[in-house]
C-alpha positions in Angstrom: 65.1 129.2 -46.5 65.6 127.3 -49.5 62.6 128.9 -51.1 64.1 132.3 -50.3 67.6 131.4 -51.8 66.1 129.9 -54.9 63.4 132.5 -55.7 63.5 135.7 -53.6 67.3 136.2 -53.5 67.8 135.0 -57.1 69.3 137.3 -59.8 66.3 136.5 -61.9 64.0 137.9 -59.2 66.0 141.1 -59.3 65.6 141.2 -63.0 61.9 140.6 -62.6 61.5 143.7 -60.2 63.5 145.8 -62.7 61.4 144.6 -65.7 58.3 145.5 -63.7 59.7 148.9 -62.8 60.4 149.7 -66.7 56.9 148.4 -67.7 55.4 150.6 -65.1 56.8 153.7 -66.6 54.7 153.1 -69.9 51.6 152.2 -67.8 52.1 155.4 -65.9 52.3 157.4 -69.2 49.0 155.8 -70.2 47.4 156.5 -66.8 48.4 160.0 -66.9 46.6 160.7 -70.2 43.4 158.9 -69.1 43.4 160.6 -65.7 44.1 164.0 -67.2 40.9 163.7 -69.4 38.8 162.4 -66.8 40.1 165.1 -64.3 39.2 168.0 -66.7 36.4 166.7 -68.9 34.8 164.3 -66.5 34.3 161.6 -69.0 36.0 158.2 -69.0 37.2 157.3 -72.4 36.7 153.5 -72.5 38.1 153.7 -76.0 41.5 155.2 -74.9 43.6 152.0 -75.6 42.1 151.9 -79.1 43.8 155.3 -79.8 47.0 153.6 -78.7 46.3 150.8 -81.2 45.7 153.4 -84.1 49.1 155.0 -83.0 50.9 151.7 -83.2 49.6 151.2 -86.7 50.6 154.7 -87.7 54.2 154.2 -86.5 54.4 150.8 -88.2 53.3 152.2 -91.5 55.4 155.2 -91.4 58.4 153.3 -90.5 58.0 149.9 -92.4 56.1 151.0 -95.5 57.1 154.6 -96.1 60.8 153.9 -94.8 60.8 157.0 -92.3 63.4 156.8 -89.7 61.9 155.8 -86.3 62.1 159.2 -84.6 60.3 161.2 -87.4 57.7 158.3 -87.7 57.1 158.4 -83.9 56.6 162.2 -84.1 54.0 161.8 -87.0 52.3 159.1 -84.9 52.1 161.4 -81.8 50.7 164.1 -83.9 48.0 162.1 -85.7 46.7 160.6 -82.4 46.6 163.9 -80.9 44.5 165.2 -83.7 42.4 162.0 -83.3 41.9 162.8 -79.8 40.6 166.3 -80.6 38.3 164.9 -83.2 36.9 162.3 -80.9 36.1 165.0 -78.4 34.3 167.2 -81.1 32.4 164.4 -82.7 31.5 162.2 -79.6 32.5 163.5 -76.2 31.0 167.0 -76.7 27.5 165.3 -77.0 27.7 163.5 -73.8 29.1 166.1 -71.4 27.0 166.5 -68.4 25.0 163.3 -69.3 24.5 160.2 -67.1 27.7 158.2 -66.7 26.0 155.2 -68.4 25.4 157.3 -71.6 29.0 158.3 -71.5 30.3 154.7 -71.0 28.0 153.5 -73.9 29.2 156.2 -76.3 32.8 155.6 -75.7 32.3 151.8 -75.7 30.7 152.3 -79.1 33.8 154.1 -80.2 35.9 151.3 -79.0 34.1 148.6 -81.1 34.1 150.9 -84.1 37.7 151.5 -84.1 38.4 147.9 -83.6 36.2 147.1 -86.5 37.7 149.8 -88.8 41.3 148.5 -88.1 40.1 144.8 -88.8 38.6 145.9 -91.9 41.6 147.9 -93.3 44.5 146.0 -91.7 43.3 142.6 -91.0 43.9 140.5 -87.9 47.6 139.6 -88.4 50.2 140.5 -86.0 52.5 143.2 -87.4 56.0 143.9 -86.0 57.9 147.1 -86.1 61.1 145.1 -86.8 63.3 147.1 -84.4 65.6 145.1 -82.2 67.6 147.0 -79.7 68.9 144.0 -77.9 69.9 144.1 -74.1 72.7 145.5 -72.1 74.4 144.2 -68.9 73.6 146.0 -65.7 75.8 143.9 -63.6 77.6 140.7 -63.9 74.5 138.5 -64.0 71.6 141.1 -64.8 70.7 142.0 -68.2 68.0 144.6 -69.2 66.1 145.0 -72.4 67.2 148.2 -74.2 63.8 148.6 -75.7 62.2 148.5 -72.2 64.9 150.9 -70.8 64.4 153.4 -73.7 60.7 153.2 -73.2 61.0 153.9 -69.5 63.2 156.9 -70.0 61.0 158.5 -72.6 58.0 157.8 -70.5 59.6 159.3 -67.4 60.6 162.3 -69.5 56.9 162.8 -70.7 55.7 162.5 -67.1 58.2 165.3 -66.0 57.3 167.4 -69.0 53.5 167.1 -68.2 54.2 168.0 -64.6 56.2 171.1 -65.5 53.5 172.1 -68.1 50.7 171.8 -65.5 52.5 173.5 -62.8 54.6 176.2 -64.4 52.5 177.4 -67.6 49.4 179.6 -67.6 47.4 177.0 -69.8 48.5 174.2 -67.3 47.3 176.3 -64.4 44.0 176.8 -66.2 43.6 173.1 -66.7 44.4 172.2 -63.1 41.8 175.0 -62.0 38.9 173.8 -64.2 39.5 170.2 -63.0 39.1 171.3 -59.5 36.0 173.6 -60.0 34.7 173.9 -63.5 31.5 175.8 -62.5 33.5 178.7 -60.9 36.1 178.8 -63.9 33.2 179.1 -66.3 31.7 181.9 -64.3 35.0 183.7 -64.4 34.9 183.7 -68.2 37.3 180.8 -69.0 36.6 179.1 -72.4 35.7 175.7 -71.1 35.4 174.2 -74.6 38.9 175.4 -75.5 40.3 173.8 -72.5 38.5 170.6 -73.2 39.7 170.3 -76.7 43.3 171.0 -75.6 43.1 168.4 -72.9 41.8 165.8 -75.3 44.6 166.6 -77.8 47.1 166.4 -75.0 45.6 163.1 -74.0 45.7 161.7 -77.4 49.2 162.9 -77.8 50.2 160.9 -74.7 48.4 157.9 -76.1 50.3 158.3 -79.3 53.7 158.5 -77.4 52.7 155.5 -75.4 52.0 153.8 -78.7 55.4 154.4 -80.0 57.0 153.0 -76.9 54.8 149.9 -76.8 55.7 149.2 -80.5 59.2 148.6 -79.5 58.0 145.7 -77.3 54.7 144.4 -78.7 53.2 143.6 -82.1 50.2 145.5 -83.3 46.9 144.1 -84.3 43.3 145.4 -84.1 42.7 144.0 -80.6 45.9 144.9 -78.9 44.1 147.4 -76.9 42.6 144.6 -74.9 46.0 143.6 -73.7 46.5 146.8 -71.7 43.2 148.8 -71.9 41.5 147.1 -68.9 44.8 147.2 -66.8 45.2 151.0 -67.4 41.5 151.7 -66.6 41.9 149.7 -63.2 45.2 151.5 -62.5 43.3 154.9 -62.8 40.5 153.6 -60.4 42.9 152.1 -58.0 44.8 155.4 -57.8 41.6 157.5 -57.6 40.0 158.6 -61.0 41.3 162.0 -62.0 44.1 161.8 -59.5 47.4 161.8 -61.5 49.7 161.2 -58.7 47.7 158.2 -57.4 47.5 156.7 -61.0 51.2 157.2 -61.4 52.0 155.2 -58.2 49.2 152.6 -58.9 50.8 152.0 -62.3 54.0 150.8 -60.7 52.1 148.7 -58.2 50.3 146.9 -61.1 53.4 146.4 -63.1 55.4 144.9 -60.3 52.4 142.6 -59.4 52.2 141.5 -63.0 56.0 140.9 -63.1 56.1 139.1 -59.8 53.2 136.8 -60.6 54.8 136.1 -64.0 58.1 135.3 -62.2 56.5 132.6 -59.8 54.0 131.3 -62.4 53.4 132.9 -65.7 52.3 136.2 -67.2 48.7 135.3 -67.1 48.7 134.5 -63.5 50.6 137.8 -62.9 47.7 139.6 -64.5 45.2 137.6 -62.2 47.2 138.5 -59.2 47.0 142.2 -60.1 43.3 142.0 -60.7 42.9 140.4 -57.3 44.7 143.1 -55.6 42.7 145.6 -57.4 39.3 143.9 -56.2 40.6 143.7 -52.6 41.7 147.4 -52.8 38.2 148.4 -54.0 36.7 146.7 -51.0 38.9 148.4 -48.5 39.2 151.9 -50.3 36.4 152.1 -53.0 37.5 155.7 -53.8 41.0 154.5 -54.7 44.3 154.8 -53.0 44.2 158.6 -53.3 40.8 160.1 -53.0 40.1 162.7 -55.8 40.3 166.3 -54.4 36.9 167.9 -54.5 
């Protein structure tokens, strides 16, 4: 009982759960982009987190070096990373479509190291901060929430809702959903698959750029920042079922809460270890993920 009173029923534990919920919103946004790309194009972008890293550098230089207000700088970052997603598709992904998964992983893994090396060459290895402090606000008498995390959660939630409406209410969204379910039939019906693949890559890149802007409010940028969350996002997608956006969305919050709770009882590194252990156990029980991908 003393343990419950000191830890589980503590105000700090409630704050931990809320912080995990807020962090889960950004992870859900990242998993949405990666799952969208895999569901439509059927290629896992191992280098997806490096697009986020480039987006973080873009908003940093737009805001700090060129003095643009934060929102215009963020819009430029989203646009640039969306274009990079399209360029990556045209230059690399197009050439590994339909190839063996190992070839696809090697190609996108090569892009990962290439982007890390380019960032190191041009920007160095120092940690760069956006320099934006939004402080915190009081949720109740004893509970305080980071304003940066709260804003990131709201924007991420808005983006997820917007993507849902786009995929469910628009003609192009319906085409994307249809080709993700049966690409062979859609091609036989005269659908331009390459056009949809390019659009999907651009949208996935745009989501990575938006996530980069939100993460820049909370983390410093450096060439290897993708290592901090890239493996986590990949495991979230696998745990939720590769290509299943609903599964990835829910798995993102599970991962975020596990990391937060582990960090509360020990430290952040142990929180990540706890999340990894749960992932391994889940793969033993349900190797196809929490939600099997629809065939």
